[in-house]
N, C-alpha and C positions, 0 to 999 in steps of 0.2 A: 599430636595430639587435641582431639577437637578443644577447641570455645563455644562453652557456653554463654547465651547474652544472659544478663541480669534480667528480672522477673520486672522492672519495668521499663528497660528496652524493649525486650518483645510486644511487651503490651504494644510499645509506642510505633514499631514495626506494626504488628497485626492492623492498628488503623490507619497506619497508609496503605498497605496496600488493598483495606477493605476500601480506601478511598478510592483508588485508582481503579478495581472492578467494576463500582458505583458508577465510573463516568466511563465501563467500559473497554478497559484496559488491561489485559490478562497475562499480556506476555514477560515475561522479566528475562533481565539477559546474566550472566557471570560474563564479569571483566576479568580475567584470568591475570592470577600478582606477575611480573617478570622477570622471575629470579632462575637465573639460570646455574644450571653445572660450574659451572669454570669458571662464575661469576663467587659462586661460594668457596671454591675449592682455593681462590687464590685471595681468601678473608682466612689471615691468620689467628684470629680470634675464635672461629668458629667448629666445634667439634664434628665430627661426624653424626653424632647422637643427634647434636642439634638440629643439625642437615636435615633429619627426618622428621624434625618435632615441626620447622617451620611451614608453616599454612600456605600453601601455592593462591588461596582466595580469599575475598574477606569473609569473616564468622559471619558479619552479616546479612551478606549474601545467601550464605549456609542455610541461614536462618528464615527468612525468605523461603525458603522454600516450604515453611512446615504452612504456609498460611494462606501461597496462592492458591486461590480458587478455581475449581475449572471450569471454563464455558461453558454455558448456559444448552449449547448443541454443539458439545466433544459426543450426547448422550447418544447422535443419527446421524449416520452414514447415508440419510439423504439428502444433496446438496439444495432440494429445491424447500423441504425440513428446515433444514440449519438455515438458512438467510431469511423464511420466514420470523423463525428466530432470531436473527441479528435483530429485523426490523423492530422485533418489539421491543425488545432490552434498547436500541433506540430512541426509541418512545416519541412524544413530539418532541426531540432535543432544544434545550438552552444550556448546552455548556461552556457555549463560548457566546461573543457578544454577537452575529449572525443572527443570535434569536431574536432582538429588540432591535435590530436595523435593516427591517422593514418586508424581512424577505417571508412568501403567502406560507411555503408549505416546504417540507424537508423528499427533495429527489433521492432515491434511495438506488436506484439502480435498474435495470427490467435486462430480461433477454433468458437464454437459455440454459439451466442452473448446470447441466452436464455438458456446457461447448470446453473445446479444445482451443478456442480463444476469446481474450478478454483484451475492450478497449478500454482505456482510461485518461478522462481526460481531466482537465482541472476546477473549474465549478460550474454549477445550471449558470443558462443564463434568464433576462425575462421569460423567452416564450419554453422554458423548462419551467423557469419557477412558479409561471401556470399554471402548465401541464402536470407536473410532478411526474416528470418521465426527461431523462439526460438527451439530449443532442435532437431534440426532433426544432430547433427552428432556421436556420437556416444556411448553418453549420453542421446542422441535422442533418440538411437535404445531400448535403455535398459528402457527410459520413455513409453516407444511405450509397452512394457514388460510388465511395474507393471499395465497399462491402461487397457492394452488386460486380463493380470489375473484379473481386476475387474468384466472381462463383461463387459467394456465399449470399445466404440472404439476412436482412439485421436479424430475425428471429435465431436467426442460427446460433448467435454467439451471447454475450456476452457486454453491458454497458452500462459502464460508473463512473465518476469522479472524486477529485480528491477530498471534496470537498463535499458535503451536500447539502447549502447554501447556497441564495446567491448572494457573493457579498453585497455592497448596495454600488451601485451606479457598475457595473459589472467590472469592478475595480479587482487587481490581483490579487489574491487570498496571503495572509499576512502569514508569517510562520506560525504563531500561536493558533492560529485558526487552524492551520493542515496537521499538525503535534496533535490537536483536542480531536480533532476528526477521523484524522488516516485509521487508527487502533479498529473503527468502526472497516472501512475497504478491508484492511486485512484479514481481516475476520474474515470475509466476503470473497477472498479472492484464497484463503486455506478450504472454504468452505468449498467452492466450484473447483480449484485444482486444476485450471487450463492445461495447455501445454504450455501456449505460449503468450504472454502478456506484450501489449501494443501501449505505450508511453507518448499519450497525443499532446506535444508541447511541454516547452523547458518548462515547465513548474511541475507537471507531475514528472517527467522524467527524473528532476532535481527532488524531486520529495520522496521516489521510491528507488533512489537510487544513491542518495545523501552523495551528491557528485555536481561540486559548482561549477559548470562546465557549459560551457556555450553549443549550443544545438550542435553544428557545426564541429564540435570536435563526439559527441555522444552518436549522434546519428550514424546509419553501417557499422556496427559490431550489436552480438552478442553476448547480455549479461545473465547470470545467475543472482534470478535472485525468488529465495527460498525456494529450492529446488525444479523454477517453474522459468522458463527461459522468457527473456524480456530484452523486445527492441526499442527505438524512439522514431517516433517519423514529428511531423510538422503538423500543427493543429490546425481541425480544416478550417477556423476564424480566420489564422493567421493565411492560409490557404484563398485566401477568399479576400480578402488585400494585398497578395504578393502571387498570382496565379501562375507569376516564372515557375515557384518550386514545387508544381503541381507532379511533372519530371522524375524532380527529385525525392516524392512523394511515393510517389509509384514505383521507384526504386526499395524504397525501402518494406513495401507491401509485398515484392515479388517475391524480396528475401523470405518476408513468414511467411508465403504461400510457399514456398520450395522447403523449409522446416518442415511445416506440417502437411503436405505432401500434393500439396494443390497443383493441376496443368496449369504454367503461367501461361497466360497468352500473347501473343505477340504483338497486337496494337498497344496502344497507349491510350489511360484514359481520358 
């Protein structure tokens, strides 16, 4: 039997949903209550008719569906237009502390909105913050070479970061900063719907996959990410610090190339 929330709780829930929508968060997930049939039958005090009446998920989550607003870009099938709407929704974002810690501008993302391949890094650096485009510094030049080695051009793919503002001193993004900013990235991914995502570095991989594991364990595998294949490789900035790992990164890119049906050259980068 459905459970109806009282008026005060419905109002509080609606207000919370509106709050998250204003932050750019439109995805809400149901968490099923694990009540298995064998467990119920092992309980002598539970009658058959009572088992049917037991809710399998919280009434609050059911009610949340009534208030969840559609994403602003939901009405368009054009990924380029969807990305423009998401950028407008992001605005001159002040949703986390980075807005007041010296960032010059938001670095949204760049590339082909209809691409099959998307690279996702960690955060903008000083050059990116200055120019408003991801991966334009030394690490960006190396990424360009990696893309070229795959037989592609930078303009063929789409590049973005987990967070869109430069952390002071290029420090590692904090967890709450990633959680605040990543919903906009998820909307970008859904708008583009690439065939393959390459997570560049540990921060990108761990944020997207919600897996706390070393790069040695994350690399070399395919992951299912919202219906898209996801691979993990080293961040170009790390490869600049440790060029010995370029061969390992090339192995990761070859795996991606085979998935995309691209010809794998015999020479290394």
